[in-house]
C-alpha positions in Angstrom: 0.0 0.0 0.0 1.3 3.4 -1.0 1.9 5.2 2.4 1.3 8.6 0.7 -2.3 7.6 -0.2 -4.9 7.8 2.5 -8.0 7.5 0.4 -8.8 4.5 -1.9 -11.7 4.0 -4.2 -12.1 0.2 -4.3 -14.0 -1.6 -7.1 -15.6 -4.5 -5.2 -17.1 -6.2 -8.2 -20.6 -6.8 -9.5 -22.0 -8.9 -6.7 -20.2 -12.2 -6.0 -17.9 -11.5 -3.0 -15.2 -13.6 -4.6 -14.9 -11.3 -7.6 -12.8 -8.8 -5.7 -9.2 -8.3 -6.8 -6.3 -9.3 -4.6 -5.2 -5.7 -4.4 -8.6 -4.4 -3.4 -8.8 -7.1 -0.8 -5.5 -6.2 0.8 -6.4 -2.5 1.0 -9.9 -3.2 2.3 -8.6 -5.3 5.2 -5.8 -2.8 6.1 -8.0 0.4 6.0 -8.9 2.1 9.3 -12.2 3.4 7.9 -14.6 1.9 5.3 -17.0 4.2 3.6 -19.8 3.2 1.3 -23.1 4.4 -0.2 -26.4 3.2 1.0 -30.0 4.0 0.0 -31.8 6.4 2.3 -34.2 3.5 3.3 -32.4 0.2 3.1 -29.2 -1.7 3.4 -26.1 -1.1 1.4 -25.5 -3.8 -1.3 -21.8 -3.0 -1.7 -21.4 -3.3 2.1 -23.0 -6.7 2.0 -20.7 -7.8 -0.9 -17.6 -6.7 1.1 -18.8 -8.0 4.5 -17.0 -11.4 4.2 -13.7 -9.6 3.8 -13.9 -7.0 6.5 -12.2 -7.3 9.8 -15.2 -6.3 11.9 -13.5 -3.6 13.9 -13.2 -0.9 11.3 -14.9 2.5 11.6 -17.6 3.0 8.9 -18.9 6.0 7.1 -22.4 5.6 5.6 -23.1 7.8 2.6 -26.9 7.8 2.6 -27.8 8.4 -1.1 -31.4 8.9 -2.4 -31.9 7.0 -5.6 -33.1 9.9 -7.7 -32.3 11.2 -11.3 -32.3 14.8 -10.3 -28.9 16.4 -9.7 -29.9 17.6 -6.2 -30.1 16.6 -3.4 -27.6 13.9 -4.2 -24.8 16.4 -4.7 -25.3 17.6 -1.1 -24.9 14.0 0.0 -21.5 13.8 -1.7 -20.5 17.0 -0.1 -21.3 15.6 3.3 -19.6 12.3 2.5 -16.5 14.0 1.3 -16.4 16.1 4.4 -16.6 13.0 6.7 -13.9 11.2 4.7 -11.7 14.3 4.9 -12.1 14.5 8.7 -11.0 10.9 9.0 -7.9 11.5 6.9 -7.0 14.7 8.8 -7.1 12.6 12.0 -4.5 10.3 10.4 -6.7 7.4 9.3 -6.8 5.6 5.9 -10.2 5.3 4.2 -11.4 2.7 1.7 -14.4 3.8 -0.2 -16.4 0.9 -1.6 -17.9 0.9 -5.1 -20.0 -1.8 -6.8 -18.3 -2.9 -10.0 -15.7 -0.4 -11.0 -15.4 3.1 -9.4 -15.1 4.9 -12.8 -17.7 2.8 -14.8 -20.9 4.6 -13.9 -19.8 4.5 -10.2 -20.9 7.0 -7.6 -17.3 7.2 -6.3 -16.4 9.6 -9.2 -18.4 12.3 -7.4 -16.4 11.8 -4.3 -13.2 11.6 -6.3 -13.8 15.1 -7.8 -14.2 16.6 -4.3 -11.5 14.7 -2.5 -8.7 14.7 -5.1 -8.4 18.4 -5.0 -6.9 18.2 -1.5 -5.6 14.6 -1.1 -3.9 11.9 -3.1 -6.6 9.4 -4.1 -6.0 6.1 -5.8 -8.6 4.1 -7.6 -8.4 0.3 -7.7 -10.4 -1.0 -10.7 -13.0 -3.8 -10.3 -14.8 -6.3 -12.4 -17.5 -4.3 -14.2 -21.2 -5.3 -14.5 -20.6 -5.4 -18.3 -17.9 -8.1 -18.0 -19.9 -10.0 -15.4 -23.1 -10.0 -17.5 -21.2 -11.1 -20.6 -19.6 -14.0 -18.7 -22.8 -15.2 -17.1 -24.6 -15.0 -20.4 -21.7 -16.9 -22.1 -21.9 -14.1 -24.7 -18.6 -12.8 -26.1 -18.8 -9.0 -26.6 -16.5 -8.3 -29.5 -13.7 -9.4 -31.8 -11.3 -7.7 -34.1 -13.0 -4.5 -35.3 -16.3 -4.9 -33.6 -17.8 -1.8 -31.9 -19.4 -2.1 -28.5 -21.7 0.6 -27.1 -22.9 1.1 -23.5 -26.3 2.7 -23.7 -28.2 4.1 -20.7 -31.8 3.0 -20.8 -32.7 6.5 -19.6 -32.0 8.2 -23.0 -34.9 8.8 -25.4 -36.1 6.3 -27.9 -34.7 8.0 -31.0 -31.2 8.4 -29.5 -31.3 4.8 -28.3 -32.2 3.6 -31.8 -29.4 5.6 -33.3 -26.8 4.1 -30.9 -28.1 0.6 -31.4 -27.9 0.9 -35.2 -24.3 2.1 -35.0 -22.9 -0.7 -32.8 -22.2 -4.4 -33.4 -22.9 -5.2 -29.7 -24.7 -3.0 -27.3 -25.1 -3.2 -23.5 -28.2 -1.4 -22.3 -27.9 -0.4 -18.7 -30.2 1.4 -16.2 -33.1 -0.6 -17.5 -35.5 -0.2 -14.6 -38.8 1.5 -15.5 -37.5 2.0 -19.1 -37.9 -1.7 -20.0 -41.0 -1.1 -22.1 -39.4 1.7 -24.1 -36.3 -0.5 -24.7 -38.4 -3.4 -25.9 -40.3 -1.1 -28.3 -37.0 0.2 -29.8 -35.5 -3.3 -30.2 -38.8 -4.5 -31.8 -38.7 -1.6 -34.2 -35.2 -2.4 -35.5 -35.8 -6.1 -35.5 -33.4 -7.0 -32.8 -35.6 -8.5 -30.1 -34.4 -12.0 -31.0 -30.8 -11.0 -30.6 -31.3 -9.4 -27.1 -30.6 -11.1 -23.8 -31.8 -9.9 -20.4 -29.9 -10.5 -17.1 -30.5 -9.1 -13.6 -28.4 -9.3 -10.5 -25.5 -10.9 -12.3 -23.2 -13.1 -10.2 -25.6 -12.9 -7.2 -27.6 -15.8 -5.8 -30.7 -14.2 -7.2 -29.3 -13.9 -10.7 -31.9 -14.3 -13.5 -31.3 -14.7 -17.2 -34.1 -14.5 -19.8 -34.1 -14.1 -23.6 -35.7 -10.7 -24.1 -38.4 -12.2 -26.4 -39.6 -14.3 -23.5 -39.6 -11.5 -20.9 -43.1 -10.4 -20.0 -42.0 -8.0 -17.2 -42.9 -4.3 -17.5 -40.1 -3.0 -15.4 -36.7 -4.3 -14.1 -34.6 -4.0 -11.0 -31.8 -1.5 -10.8 -29.1 -4.2 -11.3 -30.2 -5.4 -14.7 -28.8 -5.2 -18.2 -29.8 -6.1 -21.8 -27.0 -7.2 -24.2 -27.8 -7.0 -27.9 -25.5 -8.6 -30.5 -26.7 -7.6 -33.9 -23.7 -8.0 -36.2 -19.9 -8.0 -36.4 -17.0 -10.3 -36.7 -17.7 -12.1 -33.4 -20.6 -13.8 -35.2 -18.3 -15.3 -37.8 -15.6 -16.8 -35.7 
């Protein structure tokens, strides 16, 4: 561990506690303080993933984060979390901030990083992303040679989604949630429903995989993804 670094952003992986890197594991177990996001009403998933690896006597900072799309009040939450982490560092402690998947792949840690890195050295330890986990669990290779892979938030409008899907050989649609109906409609319009695969809670005990054409649900949980493989060299191997 770099003694000059007091704050670490740790990618803990997509859900399976064993999908943590050796480096992240060592830092997690050595840290004086463990910080992590948690919903305003409910338990922290990333804390649950990391629990088997924690010593049990570390201080904890809970960053209570409302699950909203608006920019505020979440930004105030990150201000408060950064302040608490700063206070721990100023008292001489090391802090490991937990992040599901990878800290810089749609991870909330990036908002803390912007605030903290202005005053302290912060090191990010990459983790297994949800994209890699879903691909592996689906046994669905993502790309070969010159194939283009796009990551598309389900929150964008239908026209933009269609444009992105048409431009990629493989697409991963994330943030599915209440946008599942819209996504289904777009895929049906471009004739790609039969090439789309749905997975939720990848690598967790409650994992579920369904071909999209067989999925009758009208909405999806937060941890869900649809992978669409329409064309490209991966299909001709």
